[in-house]
C-alpha positions as CSV (number, residue, x, y, z in Angstrom):
1,X,70.9,-23.6,-33.1
2,X,68.9,-25.1,-30.2
3,X,65.3,-24.5,-29.2
4,X,66.4,-21.9,-26.5
5,X,68.0,-19.7,-29.1
6,X,65.1,-20.1,-31.4
7,X,62.7,-19.3,-28.5
8,X,64.7,-16.1,-27.7
9,X,64.3,-15.1,-31.4
10,X,60.5,-15.6,-31.3
11,X,60.1,-13.8,-28.0
12,X,62.3,-10.9,-29.1
13,X,60.3,-10.3,-32.3
14,X,57.0,-10.9,-30.5
15,X,57.8,-8.5,-27.6
16,X,58.6,-5.9,-30.2
17,X,55.1,-6.3,-31.6
18,X,53.6,-6.4,-28.1
19,X,55.3,-3.1,-27.2
20,X,53.9,-1.5,-30.3
21,X,56.2,1.5,-30.2
22,X,59.7,0.1,-30.4
23,X,60.2,0.4,-26.6
24,X,61.2,-3.3,-26.3
25,X,63.9,-3.0,-28.9
26,X,65.3,0.0,-27.1
27,X,65.1,-1.8,-23.8
28,X,67.0,-4.8,-25.3
29,X,69.7,-2.6,-26.9
30,X,70.2,-0.8,-23.6
31,X,70.6,-4.1,-21.9
32,X,73.2,-5.2,-24.4
33,X,75.1,-1.9,-23.9
34,X,75.0,-2.5,-20.1
35,X,76.2,-6.1,-20.7
36,X,73.1,-7.6,-19.0
37,X,73.4,-11.4,-19.4
38,X,69.8,-11.8,-20.6
39,X,70.1,-9.1,-23.2
40,X,73.5,-10.3,-24.5
41,X,72.1,-13.9,-24.8
42,X,68.9,-12.6,-26.5
43,X,70.8,-10.5,-29.0
44,X,73.2,-13.4,-29.8
45,X,70.2,-15.7,-30.4
46,X,68.5,-13.2,-32.7
47,X,71.8,-12.8,-34.6
48,X,72.2,-16.6,-34.9
49,X,68.7,-17.2,-36.2
50,X,68.9,-14.2,-38.5
51,X,72.1,-15.5,-39.9
52,X,70.6,-18.9,-40.8
53,X,67.6,-17.2,-42.4
54,X,69.9,-15.1,-44.5
55,X,71.7,-18.3,-45.7
56,X,68.5,-19.6,-47.1
57,X,67.6,-16.2,-48.5
58,X,70.9,-16.2,-50.4
59,X,70.2,-19.6,-51.9
60,X,66.6,-18.5,-52.9
61,X,68.0,-15.3,-54.4
62,X,70.5,-17.3,-56.5
63,X,67.6,-19.5,-57.8
64,X,65.4,-16.4,-58.4
65,X,68.1,-14.9,-60.6
66,X,68.2,-17.9,-62.9
67,X,64.9,-17.0,-64.7
68,X,63.7,-20.6,-64.5
69,X,60.3,-22.0,-63.5
70,X,61.7,-22.7,-60.0
71,X,63.0,-19.1,-59.9
72,X,59.5,-17.9,-60.7
73,X,57.9,-20.1,-58.0
74,X,60.5,-18.9,-55.5
75,X,59.7,-15.3,-56.3
76,X,56.0,-15.8,-55.9
77,X,56.4,-17.6,-52.6
78,X,58.9,-15.3,-50.9
79,X,57.2,-12.0,-52.0
80,X,53.7,-13.1,-50.9
81,X,52.1,-11.7,-47.7
82,X,50.4,-15.1,-47.0
83,X,51.7,-18.6,-46.9
84,X,50.9,-20.7,-50.1
85,X,48.0,-22.8,-48.9
86,X,45.3,-22.3,-51.6
87,X,44.6,-25.7,-53.1
88,X,43.1,-25.5,-56.6
89,X,40.1,-27.8,-57.5
90,X,40.3,-29.6,-60.8
91,X,43.2,-29.8,-63.2
92,X,45.9,-27.2,-63.3
93,X,49.3,-26.9,-65.0
94,X,52.2,-27.3,-62.5
95,X,54.8,-24.5,-63.1
96,X,57.6,-26.9,-62.3
97,X,56.7,-30.0,-64.2
98,X,54.5,-28.4,-66.9
99,X,52.1,-31.2,-66.6
100,X,48.3,-31.1,-65.9
101,X,47.7,-32.3,-62.3
102,X,45.0,-32.4,-59.7
103,X,45.6,-31.1,-56.2
104,X,47.8,-28.2,-57.2
105,X,48.6,-25.3,-54.9
106,X,48.3,-21.7,-56.1
107,X,51.5,-20.0,-55.0
108,X,50.7,-16.7,-56.7
109,X,50.6,-13.5,-54.7
110,X,47.0,-12.6,-53.8
111,X,47.2,-9.1,-55.5
112,X,48.8,-10.4,-58.6
113,X,46.8,-9.9,-61.8
114,X,48.7,-11.9,-64.4
115,X,48.8,-15.7,-64.9
116,X,48.5,-17.7,-61.6
117,X,51.5,-19.9,-60.7
118,X,50.5,-23.4,-59.6
119,X,52.7,-26.2,-58.2
120,X,51.8,-29.9,-57.9
121,X,50.8,-31.0,-54.4
122,X,54.0,-33.0,-53.9
123,X,55.8,-29.6,-53.8
124,X,53.5,-28.1,-51.2
125,X,55.8,-29.0,-48.2
126,X,58.8,-27.4,-50.0
127,X,57.0,-24.1,-50.8
128,X,55.5,-23.9,-47.3
129,X,58.8,-24.5,-45.7
130,X,60.5,-22.0,-48.0
131,X,57.9,-19.4,-47.0
132,X,58.3,-20.2,-43.3
133,X,62.1,-20.1,-43.2
134,X,62.6,-17.2,-45.6
135,X,59.8,-15.1,-44.0
136,X,60.3,-16.2,-40.4
137,X,60.2,-12.7,-38.9
138,X,57.0,-11.9,-40.9
139,X,55.5,-15.1,-39.6
140,X,56.3,-14.4,-36.0
141,X,55.1,-10.8,-36.2
142,X,51.8,-11.9,-37.9
143,X,51.3,-14.7,-35.4
144,X,51.8,-12.3,-32.5
145,X,49.4,-9.7,-33.9
146,X,46.7,-12.4,-34.2
147,X,47.5,-13.6,-30.7
148,X,47.2,-10.1,-29.4
149,X,43.7,-9.8,-30.8
150,X,42.6,-12.7,-28.6
151,X,44.0,-11.1,-25.4
152,X,42.2,-8.8,-22.9
153,X,43.0,-5.2,-24.0
154,X,43.3,-4.2,-20.3
155,X,46.4,-6.4,-19.8
156,X,49.7,-4.5,-19.3
157,X,52.7,-5.1,-21.5
158,X,54.3,-7.1,-18.6
159,X,51.3,-9.4,-18.3
160,X,51.1,-9.8,-22.1
161,X,54.8,-10.8,-22.4
162,X,54.4,-13.2,-19.5
163,X,51.4,-14.8,-21.2
164,X,53.2,-15.0,-24.5
165,X,56.3,-16.6,-22.9
166,X,54.1,-19.3,-21.4
167,X,53.7,-20.9,-24.9
168,X,56.8,-23.0,-24.6
169,X,55.3,-25.9,-26.5
170,X,54.5,-23.6,-29.4
171,X,58.1,-22.4,-29.5
172,X,59.4,-25.9,-29.5
173,X,57.1,-26.9,-32.3
174,X,58.1,-23.8,-34.3
175,X,61.7,-24.6,-33.8
176,X,61.3,-28.2,-34.9
177,X,59.5,-27.0,-38.1
178,X,62.2,-24.4,-38.7
179,X,65.1,-27.0,-38.4
180,X,63.3,-29.5,-40.6
181,X,62.2,-26.8,-43.1
182,X,65.6,-25.2,-43.3
183,X,67.2,-28.6,-44.0
184,X,64.7,-29.5,-46.6
185,X,64.8,-26.2,-48.5
186,X,68.6,-25.9,-48.3
187,X,69.1,-29.5,-49.6
188,X,66.5,-29.0,-52.3
189,X,67.9,-25.7,-53.6
190,X,71.5,-26.8,-53.4
191,X,70.7,-29.9,-55.4
192,X,68.8,-27.8,-57.9
193,X,71.8,-25.4,-58.2
194,X,74.2,-28.2,-58.7
195,X,72.2,-29.8,-61.5
196,X,71.3,-26.6,-63.3
197,X,74.6,-24.8,-63.3
């Protein structure tokens, strides 16, 4: 998947948020039915990125089903509304290594009431990338909602979509992180599955 396809995915999900009423999605599907080149390309890009996300989701689901410490961590990360970024001060027990460590990250869901789940800081990149790749649509939609709050409420949908599209460097950076994160998470989970089965 190249950065253009990824950018199409981000724009499609963002434009759906910007339209607010599903009109962009209907506009896109009408374009696909009419065989408009832009719509067919956009639809294919969304399908390609979604397919790659689903591959990671399938790996994560396999690990979650194993009832292991990593399965518990995966469940916490992929069912959370927010990315795992809360660093814990002092000593905490890492759920993966079962050792006391400093600089652990709390990966527990914010609304959870039972025992918190902590991971050592060396696993932070892994859990961040798992969240990002697994929850890509949620990340894009949340980012777009935050971006909209910073825009002039008087702007039309056309003006908003043009402004959003002008963030080409952001799309490239997001694509780079997605490719790196997908590789890291996929390799890590496949290695884990090979050694645990």
